[in-house]
N, C-alpha and C positions, 0 to 999 in steps of 0.2 A: 349575412352571418349575424346572429344575435349577439347581444352584449355578453351574455353568459358564455357562449361559445368562443367569443373573442378573448375573454378572460382566461378560459381554459387553454386556449391555444397559446397565449402569452406565457402562461405558467409552464406549459409543455415545452415551449422553446427555451425558456430559462433553464429548466431542468436538463434538457438535452445538451445545452451548451456547457452547463456545470459538470455534467458527467462525461463530456468528451475527453477530458484529461483525468486519468485515473491516478490519484495521488498514492493510493494503497500499493499499486504495483511498484512504484519507485521506492517506497518505504520498505517493502518486502525485499527488494533487490539490495538495498543498503544493508539490511539485516543479514541477508545471506552472504554478501561479500565480507562483512565484518566477522561473521562466524568462520568463514574459510580462512581469512587472514589470521584470526586468533588461533585456529588449529595449526596452521603452518608455523607461526611464530612460537606457539606453545611447544610444538615439537622441537624446534631448534633450541628453545630455552631449556627444555627438559634434557636434551642432549648435553648442553653446557653443564648443567647441574650434575648429570650422571658421570661425566668424564673427569671432572675436576675434584680434587680433594678439598679444596677451599673454593667456594663459589665466587667467580669473578663478578665485578660490578656490572658487566654487560649482561650477565644472566639475571641479575636483579632488575635491571632496566627492561629486559625482555619480558620478565614476569609481570612487571607493572604495565607494560604495553599490552600484553595478552589480556590481563584483567580489564584494562580500559576498553579494549575492543569487544570483549564479551559483554560488558555493561552497555556499551553503545549499541551492540546488536540486540540486546534484550529490550532496550528502550525503543529502538526503531520497530522491533517486532510488536511490542505492545501498542505503539501508536498506529502501526499499520492495521492491526486487528480492529482498533477503534474506528479508524477511517473507513475500513472495509464495511463494517456494520452500518455506518452512516450512508455509504455509497449504495449498499444493497437496499436500504430503506428508501432512498431517493429513487432508485431504479424501479422499485415496486410501485411507487407513486407515479412515476412517469408511464409505466405500462398501464396503470389504471386510467390515466388521462388519455392514453392512446385508445383504450377501449371506449371511453366515454365520447371521444371525438370521432370514433369509428374510422380511424385512419387505415386499419387493416381490412376493412370491409369494402371489397371492390364494387359492390352494388350501390354503396352510398356515394361513390364518386361519379356514377353514370347520371347523365341528365334524364329527367323524367318527362 
């Protein structure tokens, strides 16, 4: 194996290991759960405001928590989109290295 091939293989292994854990998936999940929790809490808070003539303190706390969850969800969603773009770029690089190393070519693995 030549030095150039060895360097490509090391780079391929590093990329493959880095991409084995997808951070974007976890960030998208956090954003989704925050949005669902905000929807549920927002509905309960809206009901408190609707039913009372004078808004109770719990309703204001619920509104604050709902807004906080929405902001958290938006921040996680933004970060997830950024991380996903980076992961896709690294994946494209890894697939190009696979092509250069001829890992998917069965005839390259056969002895001559």
